[in-house]
N, C-alpha and C positions, 0 to 999 in steps of 0.2 A: 773321801777320807773321814773316818769317824771323828766327830767333834769331841775333844777332851779339853779339860782346863789346862791353861798354860801355867797356872800358879802352883807353887809348892808352899803348903801351909806352914811348914817349919821355917822356910826362908822368909816368908811374909812376917811371921812372928818376930824374927830377929830384926828385920827392918823397923818394925814398930817400936821395939825396945830401944833401938839405936836412936830413933827420932826423939823418943821420950828422954833418953839420956842427954842429948844435946840441949833440949829445952830446959831440963833440970839444971844444966850447967850455965844457963843464962842466955841461950840463943833466942832471939826474937822470932826466928823462923828457922826451920830445919827440914831437910829432905834426905832420903836415903834411896839410892837407885842401884839395883842389881842388874847385871847384864850377862848374857851368854851369847856368843857369836860362833856359829858353825859355818865353815867355808869349805867348798869343794871346787876344785879347778882341774880341768883336763886340757892340755895343749898338745898339738901335733905339729910336726914339721915334715913336709914332703912325704906324707902318707904314714909316718911312724909316730906312735905315741911317745912323746918326749918327757912329759911330766904329768903326774896325777897326784894332786895334793888334797888331803883331808885334814882339817885341824879344827880344834874347838878351844876357845879362850873365854875367860869371864872374870868378873870381879865385882866389887861394890864401891860406889862413890858416895861419900857422906859430905853434906854441906851444912854449915851453920852460918846464919846471918845475924850480925850483932853490930849495932852502932854504924850502920852503913858500910859494912865490910863483910866479905865472905871468908870463911875458913873452910879448908878442904882436908879431908882424910880419905885414904883409899885402902882397900883390902883386896888381895888377890885370892883369898880363901873365903868361903861362905860360912865358916864356922863362927859360932857366937862370940868366942873370945876375940878373934881377929877383928870382927865387925865392931864390937863395942870399943876396942882399943882405937880403931880409926875414928869412931864417933867422938871420943874424948879428944883426939888430936884435932879434929875439925873445930870443936868448940873452943879449944885453946888458941887455934890459929885465927879465929874470928876476933880476937881481942887485940886492939891496936888502933892505928889511925884510920878513920873512916869519915863518913859524913853523917853524923847523928841526925835522927829525925826522918830519914828516908824509910818509907814503909812500902813493902812489896805487896803486889796484888796477885797472888797465885790463883790459878784455877783450881777448882775442886772437882776432880774427876774420879770415877770409880769404874770397875768392871774388868772384864776379861776380853780383850779385843784381838781376835785372830786376824791374820792377814787375809784379805779378800782375793784369793786365788782359786782358779778352777782345777788345776792339777798341782798339788803341793809337791815340791821336789822330793820330800821324804818318801813319797809313794812310788818313786821311779828308781829302777835299778841303776847302779853305777855304769853298767855296760852300755845302757841306752844313752847315757850322757856322754860317754867316751865316743860312741858311734856318731853323735851329733857333731863333735869336733872333727872326726875323721871325714864325715860327709862334706863339711865345709872345705876341708883341705883338698880332698880328691876332686871336687868339682872345679877347682882352679886349674887342673891339668888340661888346658885348652890349646896350648901353644908352646913350642920349644923355647920361646923367649921368656917364659915364666921360669926363673931360676930358683925361686924359693916360695913355697906355699906354706901357710900356717893356718890352722884352725884352732878355735878356743871356745870352750864352754866353761862358765863359772856361775856359781850360786852362792848366796849369802843368806843365812837365816839368823835373825837377831831377835832375842827375847828380852824385853825390859820389864822390870817390876819397880814401881815407884810408890813410895809412901811419904807423905809430908805432914807437917804439923797443922796445916789448914784443913786436913781431912781427906786428902786424896789417897786412894788405895786402888791402884790399877796395874794391869799387866797388858802389854801390847806386843805384837809380833810384826816384824818387817821381813819381807822376802824379796830378794832381787835376783834376777836371772839375766845373763848376758851371753850372746853368741857373737863371734867375730871371725871374719875371713880376712886374711892379710896377704897380699901378693907383692912380690918384687919381680920386675921385668928388666931384662938387659938385652942390648943389641950389639955388644962388643965395644961400644963407646960410652954408653950411658946406662945408668940404673934408675928406675923410677918405681914408686910404690903406690898402692891404693888399698883401701880397706872398706868394709861394709858389714852390716849386721845389727840386729836389734838389741835393746836393753830395756828393762822394765822392772817395776815393782809387782810383777805378776809371777806366776809359777812356771812349770814346765810347758804350759800352753804356749809360751813364747817360742819354744822349739817346734811344737806340734803345728802351730799356725803359720810358721815361716816356710818359705820355699828355700831350703838350704842349698840346693843345687844352683838356683838362680842367684843367690847371694854370692856363692863362691865364684860363679862365672863372671858376675859383675866386677868383683874385685880384680880378677885376672884380666879381663878385657879392658878395663879402664886403666890399669897399669900399663898395658901395651899401648893404648892410645897416647898416654903421656910421653912415651918414648919419642914421639914425633913433635912434641910441643916446642915452640920457639921461646926464646927469652922474652919476658914481659917488658912493656914500656915502663918508664919511670916518670914520676912527677905528679902534680895535682891533676886529678881527672875524675870523671864520673865512674862510680863503682856500683855494681849491683851485687850486694852481698847475698849469698844463699842463706837458708835458715841457720846453718851451723855457725857461719861467720856473724850473722845478725845476733845470734845468741851469745857469741863471745863478746860482742860489743856491749850487749845488755849486762853481761856478767862482770866483765873486767872494767868497762868504762864507767858504768853507773851503779852496778850492784855492790861492789866492795865499798864504794864511797857512800852507800846508803845504809851500811850496817851501823846500828845505833852506838856501838862502842867506839867507832871511828868518830862519831859526832860528839860524844861526851868528852873525848880526848881532844876535840877540835883538830883532828888530823885529816879532815875531809874537805875537799873543795865545795862540797854541798852543805857544809855547816851553815845554818841560817838561810837555807835556800828555799824553804817551803813557801809556795806562792809565786816564786819566780818562774819565768819562761826559760826552759832549758832545751827546747826542741821545737820543731815545726808543729803546726796544729794537728797534723795527722798522726803524730807519734803518741802511743800509749804503751806503758810498760808495767809489768807486774812481777812480784815474787809470790808464787802460789804453791803451797805445800799440799794442796788438796786435789791436784790434777790426777784423775784416775789412771793408774798404770805408769805414770811418769817416774823416771829413775830417781828423782829427788823427792818424791812424795813421801810424807810421813803422816801417821795418825796423830801423834803427839810429839812435841820436841822433848829434849832430855830434861826439861823442868816440869813436864806434865801439862804444858799448855797445848790445847788443840791447835793443829795446823790451820792456817787461814790464808786468804787471798789479800795481799797488800798492794794497793795501787801506788806505784812509785812516780809515774808520770801519767797525767791525764790530759790528752789533747795538747801536749806541749808544756803543760804547767807541772812543776815539781810538787808532789803531794806529800811525801813523808818518808819515814825510815822504817826499817825492820828492827824489832826489839826482842830482847830477853826480859826477864823479870827486873833485873837491875837497871838496864838502860831505860826501860819504860818508866820506872820510878824516878830516875834522875831527870828525865825530860818531860814528866807529866803526861805520859802517853799510856796506851794500853798494850800489854804484851801481845805479840803477834805470832808466837809459836816458832820463833827463830833462834831460841837458845839451844845450841847443839854442841855435842862433844864427840870427838873421834871415838873414844871408848871410855870405859869406866875408870881408867887411870888418868884421864885428861880433864882439864877444866872446861866449863861451858863458856862459849863465846857466841856472839851474834853471827849467825851463818845463814847463807842463802839455802833455798830448796830448789824450786823450779823457777828460773828467772828468764823472762822472755818479753819480746815486744808483741803487741796485739796486731790483729790483721788489718789490712787495708781493703781497697775496692778493685784492685787490678788482678787479672789473670797473669800468670807468669809470662806466657808467650806474648801477651799484649804489652807487658812492661818492657820486654826485650825489643819488640817491634817499634816501640816509641822512643828507643834510645839511639841517638845519632852516632855517638862514639863513646866507648868505655870498655870496662873489663868486668866480666861476670865471674864471681868467685865459685870455686867448687871444693868444699871441705876445708876445715881449718886444721892446722898442726898444733899450734899453741898460742898463748897470748900472755900479756903482762899488764897488771893494773898499776895505776898511779893515782891512788885516792887523794893524795895531797895536791898534786899539780893538775889533775884532771885531764891527763893525756891518755891516749889509747894506742896500743901496738899489738898487731896480730900477724901471724905467719900463716899463709894459705897454702894448702897442698898443691893446688894448681888453679887455673882459670881459663877463660875463653875471651878472646877479643871480640867486641861487638862493634860493627860498623853499619851505619844506615839501617838499623833495625834487624840485622842478621848476625848470627854467630859465624865468625870467619874462621878461626883456628884456635887450637888449645895453646896455652902458655904455661911455662914452668912455674915452680913455687916462687912466691913473692911476699913482701910484707906490706901491711897497711898501717899508716900512722896518722895522727891528727889530734887536735883538741876535741875532747868528747862533745862539748856543747856545740862547737862549730860543725862537727859531723852531723849531729842530730838535728841541728837547725837547718841543715841543707837538704834533709830528706824530703823528696817530692813525690814518691810513689812507694806503695807497699802492696804486696800480693795478698789475695784472700787466704791463701794457704799458709798455715803456721805449723811448723814441725819442731819437736823437741828432741834433743840428743843428750844422752847421759854421759857422765864423767865424774871426776873427783876434783875437789877444790880444797886447797890448803889455806890456812890463815898464816900468811907469811910463807915459811918453808916447811911448816909442819901442821899438825892438827887437821888431818884430812877427813872430809865428810863427802858423802855421795850426793850429787846434785844433777840437775839437767839444765840446759840452756837452749834457747831457740828463738824463733820468730818467723816472720815472713821473708820473702825476697824483698830487699830494701835498696832503693836507689838514693845515693848520696854522693857528696864530694869528699874524697880522701886523697892522701898522698900515697902513691904506690912506689915501693922501693925494691931494689934487688934485681932490676932488669936493665934494659939498654938505656 
């Protein structure tokens, strides 16, 4: 694809004028960020195209910092009058109660940063994208017990331009591509589901490099296997979490509680925890926005800070927090590139990117063979954070009973609960393999951003519920 500038000179000039206007009105620091988001999604059900969506949205977010307080203004139009009016609104909103004396340390970044993809989605016909969803769907037609097949292809292309009063003047592009196969199986008494498929900050090569037929067959065959699953046991027991469930533990149990704004508000059980032991010696955990191709990777956060790798746990010791410009200032730390917003109409919060546990020294099969009795997780459905109380809850799609080092039989969906530090302190084995899986994360019930979670196969003690 021909390399062209992502910038519009006219739009860039308006952002510079808006920043100048905010500083003229008394802002100690100001930034202006324009954003356009283009989305395409194709979904199929039982071999028929059910939905084809194409939409484009955009806007401008203006921020003014004064006396330790942010003021926001937004514009849904890119014309000069609307943007300047929003800049004046931001400067006015920054006046009020704050913490005087807090100085921000923004990065100064410049340039035109295109997404690093091999096949840009813009270079691929829509028909080929619809065909990918249909291929995932049709590949699931392996058995009469598959009563519902679904295939999905989606892409998101986001272009951000940011100017600030510290001298930043940059534009960057984010591209995300997702394929999913989803099967529902039934045998007259029960219905079970399974899903599979890749997600990435890569382009259409995600589709080209995938075996769509194998992905579809896997979703269907595993849904059928789950029809014969027994109810799981209940109680405290040894659990081997797969990378998806390990990632959910990283994200929900420790990630949200490590967001700097939770610390400044003293709403996290990890407030003042730096230097404490919170896990066994073999546990290491990161939030890393720089992982190549991972769904949560970013070049810059929405404040223009470059993405970075943040060590949250290092061999069992709690190391620190993720930060925006504001929380770094309040806590005397360095911004980490975690200031993110759902879109140009929402405010910036401290948000995760790719959150995961580091690898161990075990092969997966060796870890299972070393387990006398327990349950092996297979995919997660959802989870819930408790940054105040430090508890963890997750629902697993299914699992397998392990006895005397062997997988015995599949079990139905179950929940995992426990105190986060107790679970992590009980970890005694981690696999060498680490896998990341993409998804969405909300701050409370809104402000969604794209992230990924992951880790190795992890053996620990947890409470299993929902079974016998």
